[in-house]
Residue frames relative to the residue before (quaternion, step in Angstrom):
aa qw qx qy qz dx dy dz
M 1.0000 0.0000 0.0000 0.0000 0.00 0.00 0.00
L 0.5289 -0.6251 0.4739 0.3239 3.55 -1.14 0.65
T 0.5781 -0.5800 0.4358 0.3735 3.57 -1.20 0.45
V 0.6535 -0.5110 0.3820 0.4072 3.56 -1.26 0.40
N 0.6528 0.5102 -0.3220 0.4582 3.59 0.93 -0.82
R 0.6453 0.5131 -0.3226 0.4649 3.57 1.00 -0.78
L 0.6549 0.5018 -0.3111 0.4718 3.59 1.00 -0.79
A 0.6311 0.5251 -0.3325 0.4641 3.58 1.03 -0.76
D 0.6482 0.5006 -0.3122 0.4815 3.58 0.97 -0.84
A 0.6457 0.5281 -0.3208 0.4486 3.57 1.00 -0.83
L 0.6383 0.5193 -0.3390 0.4560 3.60 0.93 -0.80
T 0.6496 0.5078 -0.3164 0.4692 3.57 0.94 -0.85
H 0.6879 0.4919 -0.2871 0.4499 3.58 0.83 -0.99
Q 0.6816 0.4857 -0.3008 0.4572 3.58 0.89 -0.86
T 0.6339 0.5088 -0.3348 0.4766 3.60 1.02 -0.73
D 0.6373 0.5147 -0.3250 0.4725 3.58 0.96 -0.83
G 0.6477 0.5236 -0.3196 0.4519 3.58 1.03 -0.76
V 0.6180 0.5244 -0.3367 0.4793 3.58 1.03 -0.75
L 0.6803 0.5008 -0.2911 0.4491 3.56 0.86 -0.98
A 0.6468 0.5222 -0.3240 0.4516 3.59 0.96 -0.81
L 0.6702 0.4926 -0.2965 0.4694 3.57 0.98 -0.83
A 0.7280 0.4657 -0.2450 0.4395 3.56 0.89 -0.98
H 0.5424 0.6457 -0.4087 0.3490 3.59 1.13 -0.52
G 0.8360 0.1402 -0.1428 0.5109 3.56 -0.70 1.10
A 0.5311 0.6356 -0.4126 0.3790 3.61 1.25 -0.04
D 0.5438 -0.5740 0.4955 0.3596 3.53 -1.31 0.32
L 0.2616 -0.8172 0.4971 0.1289 3.57 -0.25 1.27
D 0.5894 0.5533 -0.3757 0.4533 3.59 1.26 -0.04
R 0.4723 0.6859 -0.4319 0.3464 3.58 1.27 -0.09
R 0.4466 -0.7030 0.4875 0.2621 3.58 -0.88 0.95
V 0.3670 -0.7147 0.5580 0.2077 3.55 -1.16 0.74
P 0.3562 -0.7857 0.4516 0.2278 3.63 -0.25 1.17
T 0.6988 0.4550 -0.2778 0.4770 3.61 1.08 -0.63
C 0.7223 0.2092 -0.1823 0.6335 3.60 1.34 -0.10
P 0.1137 -0.8945 0.4229 0.0900 3.58 0.70 1.11
D 0.6104 0.5483 -0.3649 0.4400 3.61 1.18 -0.25
W 0.7249 0.4266 -0.2132 0.4971 3.57 1.26 -0.32
D 0.2791 -0.6527 0.6581 0.2508 3.48 -1.39 0.34
L 0.7277 -0.4316 0.2814 0.4529 3.59 -1.26 0.11
R 0.6069 0.5614 -0.3571 0.4348 3.58 1.01 -0.74
E 0.6975 0.4635 -0.2798 0.4694 3.57 0.86 -0.94
L 0.6026 0.5425 -0.3603 0.4612 3.58 1.09 -0.61
L 0.6523 0.4971 -0.3179 0.4757 3.61 0.93 -0.83
R 0.6327 0.5204 -0.3317 0.4678 3.58 1.00 -0.76
H 0.6341 0.5380 -0.3282 0.4480 3.55 0.97 -0.86
I 0.6558 0.5053 -0.3168 0.4628 3.60 0.90 -0.90
G 0.6916 0.4856 -0.2833 0.4534 3.57 0.84 -0.97
R 0.6409 0.5078 -0.3223 0.4769 3.57 1.02 -0.74
S 0.6319 0.5320 -0.3366 0.4520 3.58 0.99 -0.79
H 0.6419 0.5149 -0.3246 0.4662 3.59 0.95 -0.84
R 0.6952 0.4718 -0.2789 0.4650 3.58 0.89 -0.90
F 0.5943 0.5480 -0.3546 0.4698 3.58 1.08 -0.67
A 0.6702 0.4927 -0.2942 0.4706 3.58 0.90 -0.95
A 0.6550 0.5103 -0.3159 0.4591 3.59 0.94 -0.87
D 0.6573 0.5047 -0.3116 0.4650 3.59 0.93 -0.85
T 0.6301 0.5428 -0.3300 0.4466 3.59 0.99 -0.83
V 0.6864 0.4627 -0.2761 0.4884 3.58 0.94 -0.88
R 0.6666 0.5313 -0.3114 0.4200 3.59 0.84 -0.97
R 0.7588 0.3655 -0.2001 0.5006 3.59 0.91 -0.92
R 0.3588 -0.7528 0.4775 0.2764 3.58 1.33 0.03
V 0.0079 0.8378 -0.5428 0.0578 3.52 0.84 1.06
A 0.2454 -0.8094 0.5248 0.0965 3.56 -0.85 1.02
G 0.8092 0.0297 -0.0112 0.5866 3.60 1.24 -0.18
P 0.6918 -0.5113 0.3079 0.4064 3.57 -1.21 0.42
G 0.6233 0.5670 -0.3449 0.4135 3.58 1.10 -0.58
E 0.6720 0.4903 -0.2871 0.4750 3.58 1.25 -0.34
S 0.5951 0.6035 -0.3649 0.3854 3.60 1.21 -0.31
I 0.4983 -0.6368 0.4994 0.3113 3.53 -1.24 0.50
A 0.5011 -0.6143 0.5042 0.3425 3.57 -1.30 0.23
P 0.4298 -0.7280 0.4579 0.2749 3.63 -0.48 1.08
T 0.6641 0.5220 -0.3193 0.4295 3.58 0.95 -0.81
G 0.6422 0.5295 -0.3289 0.4462 3.59 1.20 -0.30
I 0.5106 0.6352 -0.4279 0.3907 3.60 1.26 -0.08
P 0.3971 -0.7389 0.4816 0.2536 3.62 -0.59 1.06
A 0.0633 -0.7905 0.6092 0.0017 3.55 -1.08 0.82
P 0.5049 -0.6650 0.4523 0.3136 3.61 -0.99 0.74
D 0.4324 -0.6964 0.5205 0.2390 3.54 -1.30 0.37
E 0.6798 0.5046 -0.2897 0.4464 3.58 0.91 -0.93
A 0.6165 -0.6345 0.3274 0.3320 3.56 -0.90 1.01
A 0.6963 0.4744 -0.2993 0.4478 3.61 0.73 -0.98
A 0.6621 0.4972 -0.3012 0.4729 3.57 0.97 -0.86
L 0.6385 0.5331 -0.3212 0.4527 3.56 1.05 -0.78
E 0.6410 0.5168 -0.3226 0.4669 3.58 0.99 -0.80
E 0.6609 0.5005 -0.3059 0.4681 3.58 0.91 -0.90
W 0.6526 0.5236 -0.2982 0.4594 3.56 1.00 -0.88
L 0.6488 0.5148 -0.3174 0.4618 3.58 0.98 -0.83
A 0.6556 0.5054 -0.3134 0.4653 3.58 0.90 -0.87
A 0.6575 0.5197 -0.3103 0.4487 3.58 0.98 -0.83
G 0.6298 0.5650 -0.3384 0.4118 3.59 1.04 -0.71
S 0.6711 0.4715 -0.3139 0.4783 3.59 0.91 -0.80
R 0.6231 0.5240 -0.3431 0.4685 3.60 1.04 -0.71
E 0.6275 0.5409 -0.3356 0.4484 3.57 1.02 -0.79
L 0.6605 0.4957 -0.3127 0.4693 3.59 0.92 -0.84
L 0.6550 0.5116 -0.3169 0.4570 3.59 0.90 -0.90
D 0.6766 0.4871 -0.2951 0.4667 3.58 0.89 -0.91
T 0.6536 0.5272 -0.3154 0.4421 3.58 0.99 -0.82
V 0.6683 0.4766 -0.3020 0.4847 3.60 0.90 -0.87
D 0.6339 0.5316 -0.3307 0.4541 3.57 1.00 -0.79
A 0.6881 0.4809 -0.2814 0.4649 3.59 0.93 -0.90
A 0.7034 0.4702 -0.2637 0.4632 3.58 0.99 -0.84
G 0.4250 -0.6503 0.5006 0.3819 3.55 1.04 -0.86
A 0.5121 -0.6928 0.4148 0.2929 3.57 -0.77 1.03
D 0.7081 0.4554 -0.2615 0.4720 3.61 1.13 -0.57
R 0.3648 0.7442 -0.4918 0.2668 3.59 1.24 0.12
P 0.4526 -0.6819 0.4902 0.2997 3.64 -0.85 0.86
V 0.1390 0.7687 -0.6029 0.1619 3.56 -0.71 1.16
W 0.5123 -0.6505 0.4726 0.3017 3.58 -1.03 0.80
N 0.0908 0.7348 -0.6707 -0.0438 3.52 -1.35 0.38
F 0.6643 -0.5777 0.3325 0.3383 3.55 -1.24 0.50
S 0.5806 0.6297 -0.3749 0.3548 3.63 1.18 -0.34
G 0.3961 -0.7013 0.4944 0.3267 3.57 1.12 -0.62
Q 0.7098 0.3563 -0.2342 0.5607 3.58 1.32 0.14
N 0.8364 0.2156 -0.1220 0.4889 3.56 -1.32 0.26
Q 0.1413 0.8381 -0.5105 0.1307 3.55 0.83 1.04
Q 0.4475 0.6498 -0.4713 0.3942 3.53 0.59 1.27
A 0.6878 -0.5281 0.3119 0.3883 3.54 -1.22 0.57
W 0.6142 0.5806 -0.3667 0.3889 3.60 0.99 -0.74
F 0.5171 0.6371 -0.4225 0.3850 3.61 1.15 -0.52
W 0.7043 0.4806 -0.2799 0.4412 3.58 0.83 -0.95
L 0.5971 0.5402 -0.3592 0.4718 3.57 1.15 -0.57
R 0.6720 0.4874 -0.2925 0.4748 3.56 0.91 -0.90
R 0.6579 0.5228 -0.3120 0.4432 3.58 0.88 -0.97
M 0.7151 0.4506 -0.2672 0.4629 3.59 0.85 -0.91
A 0.5826 0.5561 -0.3840 0.4515 3.61 1.09 -0.56
H 0.7210 0.4252 -0.2548 0.4842 3.59 0.87 -0.91
E 0.5879 0.5568 -0.3657 0.4590 3.59 1.05 -0.68
T 0.6945 0.4748 -0.2733 0.4664 3.56 0.88 -0.97
A 0.6241 0.5444 -0.3417 0.4443 3.60 1.03 -0.75
V 0.6781 0.4751 -0.3009 0.4732 3.59 0.89 -0.88
H 0.6826 0.4673 -0.3027 0.4734 3.58 0.95 -0.75
R 0.5403 0.5604 -0.4145 0.4715 3.61 1.19 -0.31
A 0.6327 0.5092 -0.3261 0.4837 3.56 1.04 -0.74
D 0.6237 0.5404 -0.3420 0.4494 3.60 1.00 -0.76
V 0.6476 0.5028 -0.3168 0.4769 3.58 0.99 -0.83
A 0.6610 0.5110 -0.3079 0.4552 3.58 0.91 -0.92
L 0.6612 0.5019 -0.3077 0.4650 3.58 0.94 -0.86
T 0.6226 0.5450 -0.3310 0.4536 3.58 1.07 -0.73
L 0.7702 0.3658 -0.1683 0.4946 3.54 0.96 -0.93
D 0.4030 -0.7196 0.4646 0.3223 3.59 1.29 0.07
A 0.3856 0.7167 -0.4747 0.3351 3.54 1.07 0.83
P 0.5763 -0.5839 0.4242 0.3835 3.62 -1.11 0.50
Y 0.0923 -0.7825 0.6149 0.0336 3.55 -1.15 0.69
E 0.0069 0.7781 -0.6277 0.0236 3.55 -0.82 1.01
A 0.1888 -0.7895 0.5781 0.0832 3.56 -1.01 0.83
D 0.4811 -0.6239 0.5347 0.3056 3.54 -1.15 0.70
A 0.4881 -0.7083 0.4206 0.2883 3.60 -0.66 1.10
E 0.6756 0.5014 -0.3059 0.4457 3.58 0.87 -0.91
L 0.6583 0.4944 -0.3067 0.4776 3.57 0.98 -0.84
A 0.6646 0.5054 -0.3109 0.4541 3.59 0.90 -0.88
A 0.6352 0.5181 -0.3347 0.4649 3.60 0.99 -0.78
D 0.6502 0.4858 -0.3216 0.4877 3.58 0.98 -0.77
G 0.6109 0.5523 -0.3458 0.4496 3.59 1.11 -0.64
I 0.6310 0.5100 -0.3330 0.4805 3.61 1.02 -0.73
S 0.6712 0.4947 -0.3004 0.4631 3.57 0.88 -0.94
E 0.6513 0.5160 -0.3200 0.4550 3.58 0.97 -0.82
W 0.6678 0.4976 -0.3103 0.4584 3.57 0.94 -0.85
L 0.6612 0.4899 -0.3138 0.4735 3.59 0.96 -0.80
A 0.6190 0.5265 -0.3452 0.4696 3.60 1.08 -0.67
L 0.6408 0.5030 -0.3230 0.4817 3.60 1.02 -0.74
L 0.6653 0.5291 -0.3023 0.4313 3.55 0.91 -0.94
T 0.7491 0.3683 -0.1975 0.5140 3.59 1.09 -0.69
S 0.4739 0.7019 -0.4158 0.3314 3.60 1.28 0.21
P 0.6319 -0.5152 0.4042 0.4146 3.61 -1.22 0.30
G 0.6216 0.5612 -0.3399 0.4279 3.58 1.07 -0.71
A 0.6450 0.5045 -0.3234 0.4742 3.58 1.02 -0.75
A 0.6338 0.5347 -0.3325 0.4492 3.57 0.98 -0.82
A 0.7074 0.4512 -0.2565 0.4798 3.58 1.03 -0.81
G 0.7819 0.3919 -0.1832 0.4488 3.56 0.93 -0.94
R 0.7949 0.2075 -0.1070 0.5601 3.60 1.13 -0.57
P 0.0647 0.8573 -0.5102 0.0243 3.63 0.85 0.87
E 0.6380 0.5383 -0.3476 0.4270 3.62 0.97 -0.73
M 0.6469 0.5086 -0.3222 0.4680 3.56 0.96 -0.87
L 0.6882 0.4883 -0.2955 0.4479 3.57 0.86 -0.92
R 0.6073 0.5461 -0.3674 0.4450 3.60 1.02 -0.66
Q 0.6386 0.5252 -0.3251 0.4590 3.58 1.06 -0.71
L 0.7056 0.4585 -0.2573 0.4751 3.58 1.17 -0.56
H 0.5023 0.6308 -0.4407 0.3944 3.59 1.22 -0.15
G 0.0218 -0.8129 0.5819 -0.0118 3.58 -1.13 0.55
Q 0.5786 -0.5641 0.4598 0.3683 3.51 -1.23 -0.58
G 0.7713 -0.3497 0.1772 0.5015 3.55 1.00 0.83
Q 0.3587 0.7335 -0.5059 0.2781 3.60 1.22 0.22
T 0.2017 -0.8024 0.5570 0.0722 3.54 -1.06 0.80
L 0.1352 -0.7476 0.6466 0.0691 3.52 -1.22 0.74
H 0.1387 -0.7835 0.6022 0.0655 3.56 -0.91 0.92
L 0.1409 -0.7607 0.6301 0.0673 3.56 -0.86 1.03
H 0.0370 -0.8041 0.5928 -0.0255 3.56 -0.77 1.04
A 0.2477 -0.7691 0.5745 0.1304 3.56 -0.54 1.19
T 0.3800 -0.7360 0.5131 0.2250 3.55 -0.74 1.01
D 0.5471 0.5480 -0.4077 0.4838 3.57 1.32 0.09
S 0.4052 0.8010 -0.4037 0.1769 3.58 1.33 -0.21
P 0.5251 0.5987 -0.4677 0.3835 3.70 0.97 -0.27
G 0.7121 0.4024 -0.2555 0.5155 3.59 1.10 -0.64
L 0.6938 0.4884 -0.2738 0.4530 3.57 1.10 -0.66
G 0.2776 -0.7666 0.5305 0.2319 3.59 1.07 -0.59
A 0.8316 -0.1594 0.1347 0.5147 3.56 -1.06 -0.78
A 0.5776 0.6000 -0.3724 0.4095 3.60 1.19 -0.48
G 0.6957 0.4462 -0.2748 0.4914 3.59 1.26 -0.20
E 0.6441 0.4537 -0.3204 0.5260 3.58 1.26 0.43
W 0.0290 0.7897 -0.6117 0.0368 3.57 -0.95 0.91
L 0.1034 -0.7611 0.6381 0.0537 3.56 -0.95 0.93
I 0.1190 -0.7999 0.5880 0.0144 3.56 -0.57 1.22
R 0.1018 -0.7954 0.5967 0.0309 3.57 -0.87 0.99
R 0.2459 -0.7661 0.5813 0.1213 3.57 -0.82 1.06
G 0.0870 -0.8169 0.5700 0.0092 3.56 -0.19 1.30
P 0.6688 -0.5198 0.3405 0.4081 3.61 -1.21 0.23
D 0.7853 0.2945 -0.1529 0.5227 3.58 1.14 -0.53
A 0.8110 0.0761 -0.0066 0.5801 3.59 1.17 -0.34
V 0.3649 -0.6544 0.6087 0.2611 3.49 -1.40 0.32
A 0.0415 -0.7917 0.6095 0.0040 3.58 -0.96 0.87
Y 0.0695 -0.7923 0.6030 0.0618 3.56 -1.20 0.42
S 0.0528 -0.7639 0.6416 0.0439 3.50 -1.33 0.39
H 0.4838 -0.6304 0.5109 0.3279 3.56 -1.28 0.29
D 0.3065 0.7485 -0.5174 0.2794 3.56 0.13 1.34
H 0.2613 -0.7104 0.6262 0.1870 3.51 -1.25 0.56
R 0.2595 0.7558 -0.5528 0.2363 3.57 -0.20 1.31
K 0.5912 -0.5387 0.4525 0.3944 3.53 -1.28 0.37
A 0.0453 -0.8021 0.5951 -0.0195 3.58 -0.93 0.92
D 0.6838 -0.4716 0.3535 0.4302 3.56 -1.30 0.13
V 0.7751 -0.0029 -0.0138 0.6316 3.54 1.17 -0.61
A 0.1369 -0.7663 0.6234 0.0738 3.54 -1.06 0.81
V 0.1150 -0.7676 0.6284 0.0528 3.54 -1.05 0.84
R 0.0983 -0.8102 0.5778 -0.0098 3.54 -0.69 1.19
G 0.3509 0.7131 -0.5651 0.2217 3.53 -1.11 0.73
A 0.6695 -0.4309 0.3795 0.4713 3.55 -1.28 0.00
A 0.6404 -0.5650 0.3517 0.3833 3.57 -1.08 0.74
G 0.6494 0.5262 -0.3240 0.4433 3.59 0.95 -0.80
D 0.6761 0.4726 -0.2893 0.4857 3.57 1.02 -0.77
L 0.6102 0.5344 -0.3542 0.4655 3.60 1.07 -0.63
L 0.6237 0.5376 -0.3396 0.4546 3.57 0.99 -0.82
L 0.6847 0.4669 -0.2858 0.4812 3.57 0.87 -0.90
A 0.6398 0.5325 -0.3333 0.4427 3.59 1.06 -0.68
I 0.7020 0.4526 -0.3032 0.4587 3.62 0.81 -0.87
L 0.6920 0.4192 -0.2739 0.5200 3.58 1.27 -0.28
G 0.5971 -0.6420 0.3356 0.3445 3.56 1.23 0.41
R 0.4831 0.6701 -0.4453 0.3454 3.61 1.19 0.25
I 0.7371 0.2101 -0.1538 0.6236 3.58 1.25 -0.43
T 0.0333 -0.8079 0.5883 -0.0087 3.58 -0.75 1.02
P 0.5012 -0.6491 0.4750 0.3191 3.61 -0.99 0.77
P 0.5717 -0.1956 -0.7949 -0.0553 1.50 -2.16 1.22
D 0.0968 0.7698 -0.6206 0.1136 3.56 -0.98 0.91
D 0.5052 -0.6929 0.4274 0.2864 3.55 -0.80 1.01
R 0.6121 0.5899 -0.3534 0.3906 3.60 1.16 -0.45
I 0.7800 0.2006 -0.1290 0.5786 3.60 1.18 -0.41
E 0.2349 -0.7428 0.6115 0.1386 3.54 -1.26 0.56
V 0.1385 -0.7883 0.5973 0.0511 3.58 -0.76 1.05
L 0.0561 -0.8044 0.5905 -0.0313 3.56 -0.69 1.18
G 0.7531 0.3402 -0.2574 0.5008 3.59 -0.76 0.99
D 0.8249 -0.2233 0.1831 0.4859 3.55 -1.13 -0.76
A 0.2129 -0.8184 0.5247 0.0980 3.57 0.08 1.31
D 0.6064 0.5657 -0.3583 0.4288 3.60 1.09 -0.63
L 0.6068 0.5579 -0.3506 0.4446 3.58 1.10 -0.65
F 0.6767 0.4611 -0.2945 0.4927 3.57 0.96 -0.83
A 0.6161 0.5408 -0.3448 0.4572 3.60 1.02 -0.73
H 0.6194 0.5329 -0.3342 0.4697 3.59 1.04 -0.77
W 0.6262 0.5335 -0.3289 0.4637 3.58 0.96 -0.87
Q 0.6961 0.4863 -0.2884 0.4424 3.57 0.76 -1.01
R 0.6442 0.5335 -0.3267 0.4401 3.60 1.01 -0.72
H 0.7996 0.3640 -0.1502 0.4533 3.56 0.96 -0.82
V 0.6160 0.5015 -0.3702 0.4817 3.60 1.22 -0.01
A 0.1008 -0.8046 0.5850 0.0142 3.56 -0.65 1.15
F 0.0417 -0.7738 0.6319 0.0161 3.56 -1.10 0.78
């Protein structure tokens, strides 16, 4: 996992990237990777998520019954006010975690890592993926830091295999169960990433599991870490020059159809 300081820097950078892309854009434009939302609603979602995380840490929430409803957090409509509000939300989360201490005991939905730093990591990656959503909406270039993207893949797989996912998303997980089929993700940035750029996912009859291994699998997906992150979350679908799928392409297609973010 990345250090707390690295995650804090990432949250700032990713939020700034969202703001730079959205500035002057048509906020009524639909987001193809989040088809229920336009850009305005996507920005609201990001800002609400930051504030939800900050409130959870600040009040030292101990369980889901104590948390606020993110959708109930008021958000501005006008573009300039919305941009200012979004920037303020990430600063609020950073300041709150800094004041509380990253190791402060705080609830989260995963059932694991019940400390304040979880929310910093979760929001850094949430914001990074939604920066990609904004870029894809606007046909703008998108580049991802390899180390951050690799940590984003590991974080997402850890969430997917967590007790919280089993309790909160049982239908999705049932679709991902299998008879031992394996998927191997290989980041082509891996000479610098080492084992952190390799993931072996196993679909068992009762659970999905993963490890950082380089092994032959039923399907292998190769690409830069940033593109792999977008691929496992359905933002990039084959055929696409950014990723290479080797082996059982239908197995990877099944994964993409049933993993929601």
